[in-house]
Each structure stands twice: as structure tokens, then as C-alpha cells.
C-alpha positions in Angstrom: 21.8 -17.5 -3.3 24.1 -17.5 -6.2 24.9 -13.8 -6.3 28.3 -12.2 -5.5 28.9 -11.3 -1.8 30.9 -8.3 -2.9 28.6 -5.4 -3.1 25.2 -4.2 -2.0 21.6 -4.3 -3.3 19.8 -0.9 -3.3 16.1 -1.3 -2.6 13.5 1.4 -2.8 9.9 2.0 -1.9 8.8 5.1 -3.8 5.4 6.4 -2.9 3.5 9.7 -3.4 4.2 10.9 0.1 7.4 9.1 1.2 10.4 7.6 -0.6 12.3 5.0 1.4 15.7 3.7 0.3 17.9 1.0 1.9 21.0 -1.1 1.2 21.1 -4.8 1.8 24.1 -7.2 1.8 24.1 -10.8 0.6 25.4 -12.0 4.0 22.1 -10.9 5.6 19.9 -10.3 2.6 16.7 -9.1 4.4 18.2 -6.8 7.0 19.0 -3.3 5.9 22.6 -2.1 6.6 21.6 1.5 5.8 18.2 3.2 5.2 16.7 6.6 4.9 13.3 8.2 4.3 12.6 11.3 2.2 9.5 13.4 1.7 8.9 12.9 -2.1 7.0 16.1 -2.8 9.9 18.2 -1.7 12.0 17.0 -4.6 11.7 17.8 -8.3 12.7 14.3 -9.4 13.6 10.9 -8.0 17.2 11.2 -9.2 17.7 14.1 -6.7 16.8 11.8 -3.8 18.9 9.0 -5.1 22.1 11.1 -5.4 21.6 12.5 -1.9 21.2 9.0 -0.5 24.3 7.7 -2.4 26.5 10.6 -1.3 27.3 8.8 1.9 27.6 5.3 0.4 31.2 4.1 -0.1 30.7 0.5 -1.0 30.0 -0.9 -4.5 26.3 -1.4 -5.4 25.5 -4.5 -7.5 22.0 -3.6 -8.5 18.8 -1.7 -7.7 15.3 -3.0 -7.1 12.8 -0.2 -6.9 9.1 -0.4 -6.0 7.1 2.6 -7.2 3.5 3.7 -6.9 2.5 3.5 -10.6 2.3 1.1 -13.5 5.6 -0.1 -15.0 5.6 0.0 -18.8 8.7 -0.9 -20.8 11.1 -0.4 -17.8 9.7 3.1 -17.1 7.2 4.1 -14.4 5.3 7.4 -14.1 4.2 7.8 -10.6 0.4 8.0 -10.3 0.3 10.8 -7.6 3.6 12.5 -8.1 5.1 14.2 -11.2 8.1 11.8 -11.5 9.1 9.4 -14.2 11.8 6.8 -13.4 13.6 5.0 -16.2 15.5 1.8 -15.5 17.7 2.1 -18.6 18.8 5.6 -17.6 19.7 4.5 -14.1 21.8 1.6 -15.5 23.7 3.9 -17.8 24.3 6.5 -15.1 25.4 4.2 -12.3 26.7 1.1 -14.2 24.8 -1.4 -12.0 24.4 -5.0 -13.0 20.7 -4.6 -13.0 17.9 -2.1 -12.3 14.5 -3.5 -11.8 11.4 -1.4 -11.5 8.3 -2.9 -10.0 4.9 -1.6 -9.0 4.9 -0.9 -5.2 2.2 -3.5 -4.7 4.3 -6.1 -6.5 7.0 -5.2 -4.0 4.7 -5.5 -0.9 3.4 -8.8 -2.3 7.0 -10.0 -2.6 7.5 -9.3 1.1 4.7 -11.6 2.4 6.8 -14.7 2.6 9.5 -12.9 4.5 7.4 -11.2 7.2 7.7 -12.6 10.7 4.6 -13.2 12.8 5.3 -10.1 14.8 4.8 -8.0 11.7 1.3 -9.3 11.2 -1.9 -8.5 13.1 -4.5 -11.2 12.4 -8.1 -10.2 12.0 -9.2 -13.8 11.0 -7.1 -16.8 11.6 -8.8 -18.9 9.0 -7.3 -21.9 7.4 -4.7 -21.1 4.8 -4.7 -23.5 1.8 -1.2 -24.7 1.0 0.0 -23.0 -2.2 -3.3 -21.1 -2.4 -3.3 -17.7 -4.1 -2.9 -14.6 -1.9 -3.7 -11.0 -2.4 -2.6 -7.7 -0.9 -4.7 -4.5 -0.6 -2.9 -1.4 0.6 -4.6 1.9 1.3 -1.9 4.5 1.6 -1.9 7.8 -0.2 -3.6 5.9 -3.0 -5.1 2.4 -3.1 -2.9 -0.5 -4.4 -3.7 -4.1 -5.0 -1.4 -7.0 -5.8 -1.5 -10.8 -5.7 0.6 -13.9 -5.5 0.3 -17.2 -7.4 2.1 -20.4 -6.8 4.0 -21.6 -9.9 4.9 -25.1 -8.6 8.2 -23.9 -7.0 7.5 -20.5 -5.4 5.0 -17.6 -5.3 5.1 -15.2 -8.1 4.0 -11.6 -7.4 1.8 -9.5 -9.7 0.6 -5.9 -9.6 -2.7 -4.6 -10.7 -4.4 -1.2 -10.9 -7.6 -2.4 -9.2 -7.6 0.7 -7.0 -8.8 2.6 -10.1 -11.8 0.3 -10.6 -15.2 1.8 -10.2 -16.4 2.4 -6.7 -19.3 0.1 -6.0 -21.6 1.3 -3.1 -22.7 -1.4 -0.7 -25.5 0.4 1.0 -27.8 3.5 0.8 -25.2 5.8 2.5 -22.5 4.8 0.1 -25.0 5.4 -2.8 -25.3 9.0 -1.6 -21.5 9.2 -1.3 -21.1 8.1 -4.9 -23.6 10.7 -6.1 -21.6 13.4 -4.2 -18.3 12.2 -5.7 -19.7 12.2 -9.2 -19.9 16.0 -8.9 -16.1 16.0 -8.4 -14.8 13.2 -10.7 -15.8 12.1 -14.2 -15.4 8.5 -13.0 -15.4 7.6 -9.3 -12.8 5.0 -8.4 -12.6 3.0 -5.2 -9.3 5.0 -4.5 -11.4 8.1 -4.3 -12.9 6.7 -1.1 -10.6 4.0 0.3 -7.2 5.8 0.6 -5.4 8.8 2.0 -6.7 10.9 -0.8 -10.2 9.5 -0.2 -10.5 10.2 3.5 -11.0 14.0 2.9 -13.6 13.2 0.2 -15.6 11.2 2.8 -15.3 14.1 5.3 -16.5 16.6 2.8 -19.5 14.4 1.9 -20.6 14.1 5.6 -20.3 17.8 6.1 -22.0 18.8 2.8 -24.9 16.3 3.3 -25.6 17.6 6.9 -24.9 14.2 8.3 -22.2 15.6 10.6 -20.8 18.9 11.8 -17.3 20.0 12.4 -16.3 22.0 15.6 -14.4 25.2 15.1 -11.1 23.8 16.4 -11.2 21.0 13.8 -12.2 23.3 11.0 -9.3 25.5 11.9 -6.8 22.6 12.0 -8.0 21.3 8.6 -7.9 24.8 7.0 -4.2 25.1 8.1 -3.1 21.6 7.2 -1.2 20.9 3.9 -2.7 17.4 4.1 -6.1 16.9 5.8 -5.9 13.2 6.1 -3.6 12.9 9.1 -5.7 15.5 10.9 -8.9 13.5 10.3 -7.3 10.2 11.3 -5.6 11.6 14.4 -8.8 13.3 15.6 -10.8 10.1 15.1 -8.4 8.0 17.0 -8.0 10.5 19.9 -11.7 10.6 20.4 -11.7 14.3 21.3 -15.0 16.1 21.9 -16.6 17.1 18.6 -14.5 14.6 16.6 -17.5 12.4 15.8 -17.4 13.4 12.1 -13.9 12.0 11.9 -15.0 8.8 13.5 -17.8 8.5 11.0 -15.2 9.0 8.2 -13.2 6.1 9.5 -16.3 3.9 9.8 -17.1 4.5 6.2 -13.5 3.9 5.2 -13.3 0.6 7.0 -16.7 -0.5 5.6 -15.6 0.2 2.0 -12.3 -1.5 2.6 -14.0 -4.6 3.9 -16.4 -4.8 1.0 -13.7 -4.2 -1.6 -11.3 -6.7 0.1 -14.1 -9.3 0.1 -14.9 -8.8 -3.6 -11.2 -9.1 -4.5 -10.8 -12.2 -2.4 -13.6 -13.8 -4.5 -11.9 -12.5 -7.7 -8.5 -14.0 -6.8 -9.7 -17.0 -4.9 -7.3 -16.0 -2.1 -7.4 -19.2 -0.1 -3.8 -18.7 0.8 -4.6 -15.5 2.7 -5.5 -11.8 2.5 -3.0 -9.2 3.5 -3.8 -5.5 4.3 -0.9 -3.2 3.8 -0.4 0.5 3.4 0.2 3.3 5.9 -3.3 3.8 7.1 -4.4 0.4 8.6 -1.8 0.3 11.3 -2.8 3.8 12.4 -6.5 2.8 12.9 -5.8 -0.8 14.1 -8.4 -0.9 16.9 -11.2 0.1 14.5 -10.9 -3.1 12.5 -12.1 -5.1 15.5 -14.6 -2.6 16.7 -16.2 -2.2 13.3 -16.3 -6.0 12.6 -14.1 -5.9 9.5 -13.9 -9.7 9.2 -17.7 -10.1 9.3 -18.2 -7.3 6.7 -15.4 -8.8 4.5 -17.3 -12.2 4.4 -20.8 -10.7 3.9 -21.2 -12.1 0.3 -24.5 -14.1 0.6 -23.7 -17.7 -0.5 -19.9 -17.2 0.0 -19.7 -16.3 3.7 -18.3 -19.7 4.6 -15.8 -19.6 1.8 -14.5 -16.1 2.8 -14.7 -16.9 6.5 -12.0 -19.6 6.0 -9.5 -17.1 4.5 -6.8 -15.8 6.8 -6.8 -12.0 7.0 -3.7 -10.2 8.3 -2.8 -6.5 8.6 0.9 -5.8 7.8 2.3 -3.8 10.6 5.8 -3.4 9.1 6.0 0.0 7.4 9.1 -1.2 5.6 7.3 -4.1 3.9 7.7 -2.4 0.5 11.5 -2.2 1.0 11.7 -5.7 2.2 9.7 -7.0 -0.8 11.8 -4.9 -3.3 14.9 -6.4 -1.8 13.5 -10.0 -2.0 12.6 -9.3 -5.7 16.1 -7.9 -6.4 17.9 -10.8 -4.8 15.8 -13.2 -6.9 16.6 -11.4 -10.1 20.3 -11.2 -9.2 20.4 -15.0 -8.6 18.9 -15.5 -12.1 21.8 -13.6 -13.8 24.7 -14.8 -11.6 
């Protein structure tokens, strides 16, 4: 690494629900020396979080590498599910850093893949990774993000997409009904409307409205009082409490849709180097991936079952993968300008 050892790199993982910031030093570039988590919706703008974080920092900062949940256009990002806009040029001018790099949050998570130890991965399918084969990451969190990695002859290059906003494609009759239900809510139904934190309540409402499931009074009361229904539904499903069958059905549909979407994207990207499942939801429902036969449903693509069956599939357990990837990307950019 050719960057200066004097100073720190600020890395950020900026999502709709949480913003995580951390500082990294060149001496140990992938271990945070200081980190903090903030609830994004409590702040009017990202700058308020940044200034609060930096108030306790007394060492020079070389640069900032910030992954954000939204498309980056001309060094600006407008977050998809939060009313913030972050401008790299404004941050450079205000703080005088050598560089400020904004990247989509999935580009950041994709950048983390090479730096994740085995303990940070839960394998659903060992497969046989092709050396230098392309890889992709699908990450259901508040929204649904997708990124991929391509070998350029020297290293893997990360790319972001907005595939979470592609049309939702039902895979069975039940999902056909779900699509019809969601068309009454949205002019265009995206896969994110089903397979994400904002999608989980949509599935719940469908099951309730269609009469396929009922909610006990205790669950209805908890949901009515909750500012965010998704954690209530997920927690009830995983606890297996009496009357929580509707929540378990929600998770079953969620996993089925995620498996089908991941399989389709694996065909699109030819991901012979591996498939990585990130985001905040999968680690919270980890046992369901095995119980619901995720790997088999992922590979259920008629003539391509054998092809997909050879692809390694891993769930990323490290909730700081976005930070790690933002740091990795930042160090790479600093080495280019050193």
C-alpha cells in the first residue's frame, strides 16, 4: 500500500435505517480503530451525523469512502429510502480531505467479499468456485440491493446495480396472487416490494387480506404500535410463538422469492465465482434457509440446475461488511493517488 501512514481513512455505510461510520489506519487497514452507529431517520441530513462523529476525533483524516443506499451520479447520491443527498465535492471543500469517494452500498459490500474471513460466511452450498469467475451479491435490508464483481486480469472490480427495482416476477400461483394484490398499491411492482424489509409487511398484508392467514390479537396490537412492522414480524416468526403462523408464512414467501431472484441473477451474471447474500435480514432468519431448501430453489431453473448447483452460495454474517468494503475501496483509491 503506497498511501501515507499519517492519518486515517473514514469509511461509511449509509443506509435507510442505520448509518455506520468508522476510522481505519494504514497500519491495520481493515480493522476499525473507532466506529459508531446512528439511526438515520433521526437526523435531517447526513452532515449532522458526520459532524457528531468527528467531534471526538483528534487525528487527521486523509480521505473518506462512503457507501450509500442509492445511485451515485456525478459524485452525488440521493438516498433511495431517506430524504438525504450527499455531495462528494461539498465534503471535500468543507473538510479538506485528499479524496472523497461515494459508492453505492452494494458496491461497498461487493468490495468486502475478498476481505471476509471464513467465520463471517455461512455456506448454503459449497459448490466449486471457478478461479477468477464473476461473483454477485444480493442484499435484502431495508431495501434490496444487488452488486457484482468481475475479474480484470489483476483484481476483482466491484459494480453496483439497481436490480432491486426490476419487475417482480412471480414463480408460482401464490406469488401471482401476491403480484395482483401489490398492483393495487404500486403503479409498478418491484422485487424490492416483496424481498426486503419494506417488502415483508406487504407480504403480511397480502396473507391477511386474502384470508390465507389470520393474526392473533397480541400480534395485531404489537404491529399497530410498532413504528416499523418488519422487526415484529421477523421476531414473531423466529420465536415460533402460538398464533405466529402468519409471520412464518411471510418468511417462507420471502425466502422463496429471494431464492428465485438470486438464481435468476446468477444466470444473468454467470456467477461461477460465487453468490453472496448480504443485508441485515438473512442473518436474522438463518435457520430458515436450510429448512426451506433455499439452495434447491435457487437452482430450480430447468436445464440449468447442474450449472447453478455448482455455484458456491454464502450468507454474509458480518453486519459491518459495508464498512469493510468501503474501507477497502478507499485504500485502493488512495493508493492510486499516492
